[in-house]
C-alpha positions in Angstrom: 108.5 156.3 119.4 111.1 154.5 121.1 113.8 153.4 119.6 116.7 153.3 122.9 115.6 148.9 122.0 117.1 148.5 118.3 120.6 150.9 119.2 120.8 148.2 122.6 120.1 145.5 120.2 123.6 147.4 118.4 125.5 147.7 120.6 124.1 144.3 122.3 124.8 141.7 119.3 126.8 143.5 116.6 124.9 144.8 114.2 124.6 147.6 111.8 121.4 150.0 113.3 120.2 153.3 113.2 118.0 154.8 115.2 115.9 156.8 115.2 116.5 157.2 111.3 115.3 158.7 108.5 114.5 159.5 104.9 112.9 161.6 102.9 109.7 161.1 101.3 109.1 161.0 97.6 107.9 164.7 98.4 111.2 165.7 100.3 110.0 165.2 103.8 111.1 163.8 105.9 109.9 160.4 107.2 111.1 159.2 110.8 111.6 155.5 111.6 112.1 154.0 115.0 115.2 153.2 113.0 116.8 151.3 110.2 118.2 147.4 110.6 121.4 147.0 107.8 122.3 143.2 107.0 118.7 141.7 107.9 115.5 141.2 105.9 117.0 142.8 102.4 119.6 143.9 100.2 119.3 147.4 101.8 118.7 145.9 105.3 114.8 146.4 107.6 113.3 149.5 107.8 111.0 149.7 111.9 107.5 150.9 111.9 106.0 150.3 115.3 101.4 150.1 115.3 99.9 151.7 115.3 101.4 154.7 113.6 99.6 154.5 110.6 102.4 154.0 107.7 102.7 156.8 104.9 102.7 154.2 102.1 101.8 157.3 100.1 104.6 159.9 100.7 107.3 156.0 100.2 110.0 156.7 98.4 110.1 154.4 94.7 113.4 152.0 96.4 112.6 148.9 97.6 113.4 149.2 101.5 112.2 145.9 103.5 109.6 148.0 106.2 108.4 145.7 109.3 105.8 147.2 111.7 105.9 146.0 114.8 103.4 145.7 118.4 105.8 148.4 120.5 104.0 146.5 123.9 106.6 143.5 122.7 109.5 146.0 120.9 109.8 149.2 122.8 112.1 147.1 125.4 115.2 145.5 124.8 114.9 141.3 125.3 118.0 139.9 123.3 116.1 136.7 123.3 113.6 137.9 121.3 115.5 140.5 119.0 117.7 137.3 117.7 114.6 135.4 116.9 112.7 138.2 115.0 116.3 139.3 112.8 116.6 135.7 112.5 112.5 135.6 110.9 114.6 138.3 108.9 117.3 137.1 107.6 121.2 137.7 106.9 121.7 139.3 103.8 125.1 141.5 104.5 128.0 141.1 102.7 130.0 140.6 105.6 130.1 137.1 108.5 127.6 137.8 110.3 127.8 138.0 113.7 128.6 135.0 115.9 124.8 134.6 118.0 124.3 134.2 114.7 125.1 131.5 113.1 124.9 130.0 116.2 121.2 129.1 115.7 
């Protein structure tokens, strides 16, 4: 699991990302996600998971998250245009003004 691409996206695109992101499951155990991308997808942001690892849905807490399961062959390395297209598809949900690249799309 590599979170470096999301850390690079945060720096380059001016977005809020925690990569990797650890979440406690319903049983108190840690689940590691590739990243938590704030301000996109839902008010709570989007959790990034790389396939083909099975998503441990039975362990997830009852809080509502948007989880995007991505192909690591496509999203393992940072590609500015590809990541901007993905974030645009998720949609801006932040309370602050979106980054200039998002407004221009």
